[in-house]
C-alpha positions in Angstrom: 38.1 36.7 37.9 34.5 38.0 37.5 31.0 36.9 37.9 28.2 38.2 36.7 24.9 37.8 37.1 21.2 38.4 34.9 18.1 38.0 36.9 15.8 37.5 34.5 12.4 36.6 33.9 12.8 32.8 33.5 15.7 32.0 35.5 19.4 33.5 37.3 21.9 33.1 35.6 25.6 32.8 36.1 28.7 33.4 34.4 32.2 33.2 35.9 35.0 35.2 33.7 38.1 35.3 33.5 40.4 38.3 33.1 41.0 37.7 29.6 37.2 37.9 29.1 36.8 33.7 28.2 34.0 32.4 30.2 34.9 29.9 32.5 31.6 28.9 33.7 27.9 29.3 33.5 25.0 27.7 35.9 21.3 28.5 35.8 18.7 28.1 38.0 14.9 28.2 36.4 12.0 30.6 37.9 8.4 30.5 37.3 5.6 33.0 36.8 2.4 33.6 38.9 -0.4 34.9 36.9 -3.0 35.5 39.9 -5.5 36.9 37.3 -5.8 37.4 33.5 -3.0 40.3 32.9 -1.6 39.7 36.0 2.7 38.3 35.8 4.1 38.6 39.1 7.0 36.8 41.1 8.4 35.9 44.7 11.7 38.0 44.9 13.1 35.3 47.9 12.6 33.0 44.3 15.4 35.1 42.8 17.4 35.0 45.3 17.0 31.6 46.3 18.2 31.2 42.8 20.5 33.3 43.0 22.3 31.5 45.7 22.0 28.1 43.8 23.6 29.3 40.8 27.0 30.5 42.7 26.6 27.5 45.0 27.2 25.5 41.2 29.6 27.5 39.7 31.9 26.5 43.2 30.8 23.1 43.2 32.4 23.5 39.3 35.4 26.3 39.9 35.8 26.6 43.3 39.0 27.8 42.7 37.7 30.3 39.7 34.9 31.5 42.3 37.3 32.4 45.1 39.3 34.1 43.1 36.7 36.9 41.9 36.9 40.2 42.5 34.1 41.8 41.7 30.4 40.9 40.9 27.8 42.4 38.3 24.4 42.4 37.8 22.5 42.6 34.8 18.1 42.2 35.4 14.5 41.8 34.1 13.8 45.5 34.3 10.4 47.4 35.2 9.5 45.4 38.1 8.3 46.3 41.4 9.7 45.1 44.4 7.7 46.7 47.6 9.6 47.0 51.4 8.6 48.1 54.5 10.7 50.2 56.8 13.0 46.6 58.0 13.6 45.8 54.2 10.9 42.8 54.4 9.3 42.1 51.3 5.0 42.6 51.6 4.4 41.3 48.7 4.8 39.6 45.3 7.1 41.7 42.7 5.1 43.2 39.8 6.3 42.6 36.8 7.4 43.7 33.5 5.0 42.2 30.9 1.6 43.0 33.1 -0.7 44.6 32.0 -3.1 45.5 35.2 -2.2 49.5 35.5 -3.6 51.1 31.7 -5.9 52.9 33.9 -2.9 54.1 35.9 -0.9 54.9 33.2 -3.5 57.5 32.0 -3.9 58.7 35.3 0.3 59.4 35.7 0.3 61.3 31.8 -2.5 63.4 33.0 -1.1 64.3 36.5 2.0 64.9 35.5 2.1 66.8 32.1 6.0 67.2 31.7 6.3 63.4 32.1 7.4 62.4 28.7 10.1 65.0 28.5 11.4 64.5 31.4 11.0 60.5 32.0 11.6 60.4 28.0 8.6 57.4 27.8 5.3 57.1 27.0 3.7 55.5 30.5 3.6 51.8 29.5 1.7 48.9 31.9 4.8 47.5 32.1 7.2 50.3 33.6 7.1 50.4 37.2 5.5 54.0 38.7 2.0 52.8 37.2 2.2 50.1 38.9 2.7 51.8 42.4 -0.5 54.0 41.6 -2.5 50.9 41.3 -1.4 49.0 44.5 -1.9 52.8 46.3 -5.7 52.5 44.7 -6.3 48.8 45.2 -4.0 47.6 47.9 -4.0 50.9 50.4 -2.9 49.3 53.6 0.0 48.1 51.8 1.1 51.6 50.2 1.4 53.3 53.3 3.6 50.4 54.9 5.9 50.8 51.5 9.5 52.5 52.6 11.2 51.7 49.9 10.7 50.4 46.1 13.0 48.0 44.4 13.9 47.2 41.0 14.4 43.0 40.3 18.3 43.2 40.1 18.6 45.4 42.9 16.7 43.8 45.6 18.9 41.2 44.6 22.1 43.9 45.4 20.0 44.0 48.5 20.8 40.6 49.7 24.2 40.3 48.4 25.6 43.6 50.4 23.0 45.1 52.5 22.6 48.5 51.0 19.6 49.5 48.3 21.1 50.9 45.5 20.2 51.1 41.8 21.7 52.3 39.0 21.2 54.7 35.7 19.7 52.0 33.0 17.6 49.8 34.9 16.3 53.4 37.0 15.5 55.1 33.5 12.7 52.0 32.6 10.5 53.6 35.8 9.2 56.7 34.9 11.0 58.4 37.9 14.2 59.4 36.7 15.1 62.5 35.0 16.5 60.2 32.1 18.8 63.7 30.9 19.7 64.9 34.2 20.5 61.2 35.5 18.7 61.8 38.5 15.2 61.0 40.2 12.9 63.0 39.7 10.8 64.6 42.4 7.5 65.9 40.5 7.6 62.1 38.4 7.8 61.1 42.4 5.6 63.0 43.6 3.1 62.2 41.1 2.8 58.8 42.6 2.4 60.1 45.9 6.0 59.0 46.5 9.8 60.9 47.2 13.2 60.4 46.9 13.2 58.4 50.5 11.1 55.7 48.8 14.2 55.1 46.3 17.4 53.7 46.4 20.9 55.3 45.6 21.7 55.8 42.5 25.3 54.8 41.0 26.1 54.6 37.6 26.7 51.0 36.0 30.3 50.9 36.0 30.8 51.9 39.1 30.7 50.3 42.7 27.5 50.4 44.8 28.9 48.1 47.6 30.7 44.7 48.8 29.5 41.4 49.2 28.8 40.5 53.1 31.5 38.4 54.6 29.0 35.8 55.1 28.2 35.0 51.3 31.8 36.1 50.9 33.1 32.6 53.3 30.1 30.7 52.0 32.0 30.5 48.2 35.4 30.7 49.7 36.3 34.1 49.0 38.8 35.4 51.1 38.2 39.3 50.2 34.2 40.5 49.6 34.0 41.6 45.8 33.0 44.7 45.0 29.6 45.0 43.4 28.7 47.0 40.6 25.4 48.7 40.2 24.8 46.5 37.2 22.8 47.5 34.2 18.8 47.0 32.7 19.1 43.5 30.6 19.3 45.4 27.2 22.0 47.5 28.2 24.1 44.6 30.0 23.8 42.9 26.5 24.9 46.5 24.4 27.8 46.2 26.9 28.5 42.6 26.3 28.7 43.5 22.5 30.7 46.6 23.3 28.1 49.0 22.0 29.1 52.1 23.9 29.8 54.7 21.1 27.4 56.5 19.1 26.0 55.3 16.7 26.9 51.9 17.4 23.7 49.2 17.1 22.3 45.7 17.1 19.3 44.1 16.8 18.2 41.9 19.0 16.3 38.6 18.0 15.3 37.0 21.3 11.7 36.4 22.8 10.6 39.7 22.1 12.8 42.1 19.6 15.0 44.9 20.3 16.6 47.6 18.1 19.1 49.8 20.0 21.3 52.6 18.6 23.9 53.9 21.3 23.4 58.1 21.9 25.8 60.1 23.5 22.9 62.1 24.5 19.4 62.3 25.6 16.8 62.1 22.5 13.7 61.5 23.7 10.4 60.8 20.9 8.1 59.4 22.9 5.4 59.7 20.5 6.4 57.2 18.7 6.8 54.6 21.8 11.1 55.0 21.5 12.7 54.4 24.5 15.4 57.1 25.6 16.8 55.6 28.3 20.6 56.3 30.0 23.3 53.6 29.3 25.2 51.1 32.2 28.2 53.7 31.2 28.2 57.4 32.1 27.3 60.3 30.3 26.2 57.9 27.4 22.5 57.1 26.5 20.2 55.0 24.5 17.1 54.6 22.4 15.6 51.3 22.0 12.2 50.2 19.5 11.0 47.3 21.4 8.7 44.7 19.8 6.7 41.7 21.7 6.8 39.0 19.3 10.3 38.4 17.4 11.7 34.7 18.0 8.5 34.5 20.0 6.4 34.8 16.7 8.5 31.7 14.9 8.2 29.8 18.0 4.3 30.3 18.2 3.9 29.1 14.2 6.4 25.7 14.9 3.8 24.7 17.4 1.0 25.5 15.0 2.9 23.7 12.2 4.1 20.7 14.7 7.5 21.5 13.7 10.7 22.9 15.3 12.1 25.8 14.2 15.2 24.6 12.1 13.1 22.3 10.4 10.6 25.2 9.0 13.7 27.6 8.6 15.9 24.2 6.5 14.1 24.4 3.3 14.2 28.7 2.8 18.0 28.3 2.0 20.5 31.1 3.0 18.6 34.4 1.4 15.2 35.2 -0.1 14.8 35.3 -3.8 11.1 37.3 -3.3 9.0 38.2 -0.8 6.0 35.6 0.4 3.0 35.9 -1.0 1.4 36.4 2.0 1.7 38.7 5.1 2.1 38.5 8.5 1.2 41.0 11.3 3.3 39.9 14.6 1.0 41.5 17.1 0.7 38.2 19.0 1.0 39.8 22.6 0.2 43.2 21.0 2.7 46.0 20.2 5.0 48.1 22.2 6.6 50.7 19.1 5.5 52.5 17.3 1.6 51.9 18.2 1.5 51.3 22.3 -1.3 49.2 21.7 -2.2 46.1 24.1 -4.9 45.0 22.5 -3.5 44.4 18.6 -3.5 40.3 17.9 -1.6 39.1 14.7 -2.9 38.0 11.5 -2.0 36.2 7.9 -3.3 38.4 4.9 -2.6 37.2 0.9 -3.2 33.4 1.5 -4.8 31.5 -1.1 -4.8 27.8 -2.1 -1.2 27.9 -2.8 0.1 29.2 0.0 2.1 26.6 2.1 3.7 25.9 5.0 6.9 27.2 3.1 5.7 30.4 2.4 4.1 31.3 5.7 6.8 30.9 7.6 9.0 33.1 5.0 5.8 35.6 5.9 6.3 35.6 9.9 10.0 36.4 9.6 9.1 39.0 6.7 6.2 40.1 9.3 8.8 40.6 12.1 11.3 42.3 9.9 8.7 44.9 9.4 8.3 45.3 13.0 11.8 46.3 12.6 11.5 48.8 9.7 8.8 50.6 12.1 11.0 51.0 14.9 14.2 52.1 12.7 11.5 54.8 11.1 10.8 56.1 14.7 14.6 56.2 15.0 15.5 58.0 12.5 12.3 60.3 13.6 13.8 61.0 16.8 17.2 61.6 15.1 18.7 58.6 14.8 20.7 57.7 11.8 21.8 53.6 11.7 24.5 52.6 9.0 24.8 48.9 10.3 23.8 47.1 12.8 24.5 43.5 15.0 22.3 40.8 15.4 22.2 38.7 18.8 19.4 36.5 20.0 18.4 33.3 18.9 17.2 34.1 16.2 20.3 35.2 14.8 21.5 32.1 14.2 18.8 31.8 10.4 21.2 33.7 8.0 18.2 33.5 6.2 16.5 36.0 8.5 18.9 37.9 8.9 19.0 38.3 5.2 15.5 39.4 5.0 15.8 41.7 8.0 19.1 43.5 6.0 16.8 44.2 2.7 13.7 45.0 5.0 15.8 47.8 7.0 18.2 48.5 4.3 21.2 48.7 6.2 24.3 46.0 6.3 24.0 43.5 9.1 26.7 41.8 10.8 26.5 37.8 12.3 28.8 37.9 15.4 31.1 35.2 17.2 29.0 34.5 20.2 25.6 36.7 19.6 24.0 35.0 22.5 26.1 35.6 25.7 23.5 37.9 26.8 23.7 40.0 30.1 25.8 38.1 32.2 28.7 38.5 30.2 28.2 42.6 30.1 27.7 42.4 33.9 30.6 40.6 34.2 32.6 43.4 32.4 30.6 46.2 34.6 31.8 43.9 37.3 35.2 44.2 36.1 35.3 48.0 35.6 34.1 48.7 39.1 36.6 46.4 40.6 39.4 47.4 38.5 38.4 51.4 37.3 39.5 50.4 34.4 37.7 51.6 31.4 34.7 50.8 28.8 36.6 51.8 25.6 39.8 49.3 27.3 36.6 46.5 28.4 33.7 46.9 26.3 35.3 45.4 23.2 32.9 44.0 20.4 33.4 40.3 19.3 34.2 39.1 16.7 32.2 39.7 13.5 31.7 35.9 11.1 29.8 37.7 8.5 28.3 40.9 6.5 24.8 40.9 5.0 24.2 43.1 2.5 21.1 44.5 1.4 20.1 43.4 -1.6 18.5 46.2 -4.2 16.0 44.6 -5.6 14.6 42.8 -2.6 15.0 46.4 -0.8 12.3 48.0 -3.1 10.0 44.8 -2.8 9.9 45.2 0.8 9.4 49.0 0.6 6.2 48.2 -1.1 5.1 45.6 1.1 6.4 47.5 4.2 3.9 50.3 3.1 0.9 47.4 2.4 2.1 46.4 6.1 1.5 49.5 8.1 -1.6 50.1 6.3 -3.0 46.7 7.7 -2.7 47.9 11.2 -5.6 50.3 11.2 -7.7 48.1 9.7 -6.7 45.0 12.4 -7.4 47.3 14.8 -10.6 47.9 13.8 -11.4 44.7 14.0 -10.0 43.5 17.6 -10.8 46.6 19.4 
């Protein structure tokens, strides 16, 4: 038996997986976010720990024998959050989260202080990443900065509470801007640019390697005779990729979650920070990945459903299984700004091209198309970094809509696969990493892909029409930027 834990922003999720990779039980404990000022986003790390205990306790109540037989535990986690600990391992302040935007000025400062940042870290300095947050703390909370002995990411903090050891793995560490992503090691120069050193960092391991063992008292709490191994784990998207079996060069997926991700696994380090493409380590050795990230995907449909006062499923039902022509309206989905390719926190969304005959169905289709055009921007950015995708799986809540996948296939110009269990999430991938850490089995043996239910091919006629609409969509961005700046 293997246990996967997903340390998310909205909840802690736990899954219990048997030797046949069947999910036996799941548990989830919700979390709250604190926003003490506009643009701030924080959580108390103790809340993660208590929710982790509650989730595992729930599994014990439901499956005591199976939980007692767990041999390995893996962690998936929200990325980029900054947990500051003192010399005694005590939390100094609430964690600053991935969706916190307070450190824009510090991003500029970091890039000025360390010109080699883009090549070494593989990314632009985004306010959501960890390193600029520490510069902000140094500037605004200097006493706390002076007392900071260790900086951990959210899942590493939970791992510390589970084992007593401070350990991080490569995929999550890639999102700090302190990792030399090509060398898979902390960068002394990047750390120095934020007035830190290796002494402030946890030990690094691969995600499929053992990071420690669970404390005996916790193993006893959950009825485990032998304390299970804790795997290095993975950042949330890398854990999702492990769960999907996206471990080989050019394996790809589109995640239609709250935000959107276009993922491509690579066998080399291939940064393209100028287009806001993320180049990170994967959670398995000698493997990397590129990601284009959009900030509003399924959440754009959720926003429109709220405005229209209809459930998303009711909005989608009249559209059928596939589009016949593009919507007459165009939607730019920048409800929370945009990351790839614009790195623009100020840009905001818009409908364009409406007339008296524009109805709810046309606007619903426009929302789906606008998100798809944003993914096309990501695909173009990955292409500029030398990555050519020939197909991709689709996961996340939006993957339930065949219509949306059909739109996306014609916009991207590649076949897209609907897969079984497309919403299994990062906790399942974490359980796979736990198994590899406990048994020494290889990724090729464990990280098998899910069954593909259907492959949706691009429609050649729509592909041309959408290429023209995407050109219009791209031309609207600078005009919209001028309005909102």
